C-alpha positions as CSV (number, residue, x, y, z in Angstrom):
1,M,-27.7,-4.9,9.2
2,P,-26.4,-6.3,11.6
3,R,-23.5,-4.0,13.9
4,D,-20.5,-6.6,14.4
5,T,-20.2,-6.1,18.0
6,R,-16.6,-6.1,18.1
7,I,-16.6,-2.3,16.5
8,D,-18.8,-1.6,20.2
9,T,-16.0,-2.7,21.6
10,Y,-13.0,-1.3,19.6
11,I,-14.8,1.9,20.7
12,A,-15.2,1.9,24.0
13,G,-11.6,1.0,24.1
14,R,-10.3,3.7,22.7
15,A,-9.4,7.7,24.1
16,E,-11.9,9.2,25.5
17,F,-12.0,12.4,22.1
18,A,-12.2,9.1,20.0
19,R,-14.9,7.4,21.3
20,P,-17.7,9.7,20.0
21,I,-16.2,10.6,16.8
22,L,-15.5,7.1,16.3
23,S,-19.9,6.8,17.3
24,W,-20.9,9.4,15.0
25,M,-19.0,8.0,11.8
26,R,-20.0,5.2,12.2
27,E,-23.7,6.6,12.2
28,R,-23.4,8.1,9.1
29,V,-22.2,5.2,7.6
30,H,-25.9,3.4,8.6
31,A,-28.1,6.5,7.6
32,A,-26.6,6.1,4.7
33,C,-26.1,2.9,3.6
34,P,-28.7,0.7,6.1
35,E,-27.8,-2.0,4.0
36,V,-23.6,-1.1,5.1
37,E,-22.0,-4.2,6.5
38,E,-19.4,-3.6,9.6
39,S,-16.2,-6.0,10.4
40,L,-12.4,-5.8,11.7
41,K,-9.4,-5.0,8.6
42,W,-6.2,-4.9,10.1
43,S,-7.2,-4.0,13.3
44,M,-9.4,-1.1,12.9
45,P,-13.4,-0.9,12.4
46,A,-14.8,-1.0,8.4
47,F,-17.4,-0.5,6.3
48,S,-18.3,-2.4,3.1
49,Y,-21.1,-2.8,1.0
50,K,-22.3,-5.4,-1.4
51,G,-18.6,-7.1,-0.3
52,K,-17.1,-3.9,-1.4
53,P,-14.6,-1.9,0.2
54,L,-16.4,1.2,1.5
55,A,-14.3,3.0,4.5
56,N,-12.4,2.3,7.4
57,M,-11.4,4.5,10.6
58,A,-9.3,4.7,13.3
59,A,-8.2,6.2,16.3
60,F,-4.8,6.6,17.1
61,K,-3.4,8.9,20.4
62,E,-4.2,11.8,19.6
63,H,-6.4,12.0,16.4
64,V,-9.6,9.4,14.8
65,G,-9.3,8.8,11.2
66,F,-12.1,8.3,9.0
67,G,-11.3,7.4,4.8
68,F,-13.0,5.6,1.9
69,W,-11.5,2.9,-0.2
70,D,-12.1,5.3,-3.5
71,R,-9.5,7.8,-1.4
72,Q,-9.1,10.1,-5.2
73,A,-12.7,9.7,-6.1
74,L,-13.8,11.7,-3.2
75,A,-10.7,14.3,-2.1
76,T,-11.3,16.5,0.4
77,G,-8.8,18.9,0.0
78,K,-7.0,17.3,3.7
79,E,-5.7,13.9,2.3
80,G,-2.3,13.3,3.6
81,E,-2.2,15.4,6.8
82,A,-3.5,11.2,8.4
83,M,-5.5,8.3,7.3
84,G,-8.0,8.6,5.4
85,Q,-10.3,12.2,3.5
86,F,-10.4,13.9,6.4
87,G,-7.2,14.7,8.0
88,R,-6.5,14.9,11.8
89,I,-9.6,14.7,13.5
90,R,-9.7,15.7,17.1
91,A,-12.8,16.3,18.1
92,L,-16.4,16.7,16.7
93,D,-16.2,20.3,15.1
94,D,-12.9,19.2,12.5
95,L,-16.2,17.4,10.3
96,P,-18.4,18.9,7.8
97,A,-21.7,18.6,8.3
98,A,-23.7,15.4,8.1
99,E,-26.0,15.7,5.0
100,A,-22.1,16.0,3.9
101,V,-21.0,13.3,5.1
102,E,-23.9,11.0,4.4
103,A,-23.4,12.4,0.9
104,Q,-19.8,11.6,0.2
105,V,-20.8,8.0,1.8
106,R,-23.9,7.7,-1.1
107,E,-21.1,8.6,-3.6
108,A,-19.0,6.1,-2.7
109,M,-22.0,3.5,-3.1
110,A,-22.3,4.9,-6.2
111,R,-18.8,4.2,-7.5
112,I,-19.6,0.6,-6.2
113,D,-22.8,0.5,-8.0
114,A,-21.5,1.5,-11.1
115,G,-18.7,-0.5,-11.1
116,Q,-16.1,1.5,-10.7
117,K,-12.4,0.7,-9.0
118,P,-10.9,2.4,-6.9
119,A,-7.9,4.0,-9.2
120,R,-4.7,3.2,-8.4
121,S,-1.8,5.6,-7.6
122,A,1.3,4.9,-9.9
123,K,4.6,3.3,-9.2
124,A,7.6,4.6,-9.7
125,V,10.2,3.3,-12.5
126,N,13.6,2.4,-10.9
127,P,16.0,3.5,-13.6
128,E,17.7,0.7,-15.3
129,A,20.7,0.2,-13.5
130,E,24.3,0.8,-14.7
131,V,26.3,-2.0,-15.7
132,P,29.5,-1.8,-13.9
133,P,32.6,-2.6,-16.5
134,E,33.8,-5.9,-14.9
135,L,30.4,-7.2,-14.6
136,A,29.7,-5.9,-18.5
137,E,33.3,-7.8,-19.3
138,G,32.2,-10.8,-17.8
139,L,28.8,-10.9,-19.1
140,A,30.5,-10.1,-23.0
141,G,32.6,-13.0,-22.5
142,D,29.9,-14.9,-21.8
143,S,26.9,-15.5,-24.1
144,Q,24.8,-17.9,-22.2
145,A,25.1,-15.6,-19.0
146,A,24.3,-12.3,-21.1
147,A,21.2,-14.1,-22.4
148,T,20.3,-15.0,-18.5
149,F,21.1,-11.7,-17.5
150,H,19.3,-9.8,-20.1
151,G,16.9,-12.1,-19.4
152,F,16.5,-11.4,-15.7
153,P,13.7,-8.4,-14.9
154,P,14.7,-5.1,-14.4
155,S,15.7,-5.6,-10.1
156,C,17.5,-9.0,-10.7
157,R,19.2,-7.2,-12.6
158,R,19.7,-4.2,-11.0
159,E,20.8,-6.7,-8.0
160,Y,23.6,-8.2,-9.8
161,C,24.9,-5.0,-10.9
162,E,24.2,-3.1,-7.4
163,W,26.2,-6.0,-6.0
164,V,29.2,-5.6,-8.2
165,A,29.1,-2.5,-7.8
166,E,29.2,-1.4,-4.5
167,A,33.0,-3.5,-4.2
168,K,35.4,-0.7,-2.7
169,R,38.4,-2.8,-3.6
170,P,39.3,-3.3,-7.9
171,E,39.5,-7.1,-6.2
172,T,36.3,-7.7,-4.9
173,R,34.4,-6.3,-7.9
174,A,36.2,-9.0,-10.6
175,K,36.0,-11.4,-7.9
176,R,32.2,-10.3,-7.7
177,A,32.2,-10.2,-11.2
178,A,32.6,-13.9,-11.9
179,E,30.5,-15.4,-9.4
180,A,27.6,-13.5,-11.2
181,V,28.6,-14.4,-14.2
182,E,28.9,-18.2,-13.3
183,W,25.8,-18.1,-11.3
184,M,24.0,-16.4,-14.1
185,R,25.9,-19.1,-16.2
186,E,22.9,-21.6,-14.0
187,G,20.6,-20.0,-14.4
188,K,20.3,-18.3,-10.5
189,R,19.1,-15.2,-9.7
190,R,22.0,-12.9,-7.5
191,N,19.6,-14.8,-4.3
192,W,18.6,-18.0,-5.1
193,K,21.1,-19.3,-2.0
194,Y,17.0,-17.6,-0.2
195,E,14.4,-18.7,-2.5
196,S,13.6,-21.7,-0.8
197,C,13.3,-20.2,2.1
């Protein structure tokens, strides 16, 4: 496949230590995957195979990062040190042998050929917000507002609860609770004023 000249420009514009690392990684990808497509994504060189993301690389002030799109399937043990699977690459000696990298590229291709999608990390689930007494009392006296409140997704309920609870003075909490009940009676979310911005 033709090479993207923007990647040539990207490599040429990086620090002297980074240029040979970036060029070497690019050659490993092309050697293992002659059908690779190059592009710039998120302002860094990216490689795709059959229209699917395969890998990307980037040069930083003091290191280079290279990573496969399917991060978990192609783990190397250096994840978390920097972008990608190889940690902070400061010199060619920081990388595995060419054959090992090319084998990983072929493994990533095989996963794409098999239709395997990268595993997504589990999202943290926030606990249900504790309803402040002032808001609970207001909702207990207004079935329409209570129905709206309980119909909201947890994040919307949390916004109302936190807004009322963060008031320091009891008068302010009571005023906010009354305002919240009024807005919910009208079906409005906490930040309804900014939804059309």
